[in-house]
C-alpha positions in Angstrom: 24.2 44.7 99.4 25.2 48.2 100.3 22.8 51.2 100.3 24.1 54.5 98.9 22.4 57.8 98.6 23.8 60.5 96.4 22.3 64.1 97.0 23.2 67.0 94.9 23.0 70.3 96.9 19.8 72.2 96.8 19.5 75.1 94.3 22.1 77.8 95.1 22.2 81.5 94.5 24.5 83.1 92.1 27.8 84.4 93.5 27.9 88.1 94.4 30.7 90.1 92.8 33.9 89.1 94.4 32.4 86.2 96.3 34.2 82.8 95.9 32.1 80.0 94.5 32.8 78.1 97.8 30.7 80.6 99.7 27.6 80.6 97.6 24.4 80.1 99.7 21.1 78.5 98.7 18.5 80.4 96.7 15.1 80.9 98.2 13.9 78.0 96.0 16.7 75.8 97.3 15.8 76.6 100.9 12.1 75.9 100.1 13.0 72.5 98.6 14.7 71.2 101.7 11.8 70.3 103.9 10.2 68.5 101.0 13.3 66.5 100.4 13.7 65.8 104.2 10.0 64.6 104.3 10.5 62.3 101.3 13.6 60.8 102.9 11.8 60.2 106.2 8.7 58.8 104.6 10.6 56.4 102.4 13.1 55.4 105.2 16.0 56.8 103.2 18.1 57.7 106.2 21.8 57.0 105.8 23.9 56.0 108.8 26.9 58.2 107.7 27.1 61.3 105.5 30.1 62.7 103.6 29.5 66.3 102.7 31.5 68.8 100.6 32.5 71.6 102.8 31.0 74.4 100.6 28.3 76.6 102.2 25.5 75.4 99.8 26.2 71.7 100.7 26.4 72.4 104.4 23.1 74.3 104.2 21.7 71.3 102.3 22.9 69.0 105.0 21.3 71.1 107.7 18.0 71.2 105.9 17.7 67.4 105.6 18.5 66.9 109.2 14.7 67.4 109.8 14.4 63.8 108.5 16.3 62.2 111.4 15.3 61.4 114.9 19.0 60.7 115.6 21.5 62.5 113.4 23.9 60.4 111.5 27.7 60.7 111.6 28.9 63.4 109.4 32.4 64.0 107.8 33.4 66.8 105.5 35.6 65.9 102.5 37.4 68.6 100.5 37.7 66.2 97.6 33.9 66.3 97.1 34.3 69.9 96.1 37.7 70.1 94.4 37.9 66.6 93.0 36.2 64.8 90.2 34.2 61.6 89.9 37.3 59.6 91.1 37.3 61.6 94.4 33.7 60.6 95.1 34.6 56.9 94.5 37.6 57.3 96.7 35.4 58.7 99.5 33.1 55.7 99.2 36.0 53.2 99.2 37.7 54.7 102.3 34.6 54.1 104.5 35.5 51.4 107.0 32.0 50.0 107.9 29.1 48.5 106.1 26.8 51.5 107.2 24.6 53.0 104.6 26.2 56.2 103.1 25.3 59.5 101.6 27.4 61.9 99.7 26.2 65.5 99.4 28.0 67.0 96.5 28.0 68.9 93.2 27.6 68.4 89.5 29.0 67.3 87.3 30.3 64.8 89.8 26.9 63.7 91.0 25.8 63.0 87.5 29.1 61.3 86.6 29.0 59.0 89.7 25.4 58.0 89.2 26.0 57.2 85.6 29.0 55.2 86.4 27.3 53.2 89.2 24.1 52.5 87.4 24.3 49.0 85.9 20.6 48.7 86.2 17.6 50.4 87.7 13.9 51.0 87.9 13.0 52.1 84.4 11.4 55.6 84.9 13.9 56.8 87.6 16.8 55.6 85.5 15.5 57.3 82.4 15.0 60.5 84.4 18.4 60.4 85.9 20.1 59.9 82.6 18.4 63.2 81.3 19.6 65.4 84.1 20.8 65.3 87.8 19.1 68.6 89.0 19.8 70.5 92.2 18.3 68.8 95.2 18.0 65.5 93.4 18.5 62.3 95.5 19.6 59.0 93.8 19.2 55.9 95.9 21.3 52.9 95.0 21.7 49.4 96.1 25.3 48.3 95.4 26.4 44.8 94.8 29.7 44.7 96.8 30.8 43.0 100.0 32.0 46.3 101.5 32.7 49.9 100.4 36.4 49.2 99.4 35.1 47.1 96.6 32.7 49.5 95.0 33.2 49.8 91.3 31.5 51.4 88.3 28.6 49.2 87.2 27.9 47.7 90.6 24.8 49.7 91.4 21.1 49.3 90.9 19.1 52.6 90.9 16.2 52.1 93.4 14.7 55.7 93.1 15.5 59.1 91.8 13.8 61.9 93.7 13.6 65.4 92.2 12.3 68.2 94.4 10.0 69.8 91.8 8.2 66.5 91.5 7.4 66.3 95.3 
């Protein structure tokens, strides 16, 4: 069984005129949510061994904010496909990972929603129902995946363990 964490970036600000989407920062609400997300991760032991992060400013700031949860920071890689690619790019990122470490992806919608829906063969009833309604900013989906290693991850191979939404913390 593999453990996978999917975190959508915290609430971002709107782009300033002429500012590229890539360079959007977090809104005050997004910045305020990060300590609560980090505390929930730490309290529940949801601490991935490796993180793949989209290289946008808002995802990097989200990554920085959740580092409060860790005594020892995990390995981190930035993957352009998590910004510019679709759901397939997220699955490709998972499948390329060479060890059995637990993984987190910090990314964007609609990809976070698409990946979570593709993975979720089953799940705890309330978290699964909430995730099917919406994958809001700052939300964290925790999956156990029935695969021997990351290269074998397929749609329908996941069990949703928990779905954490910042406004509910």
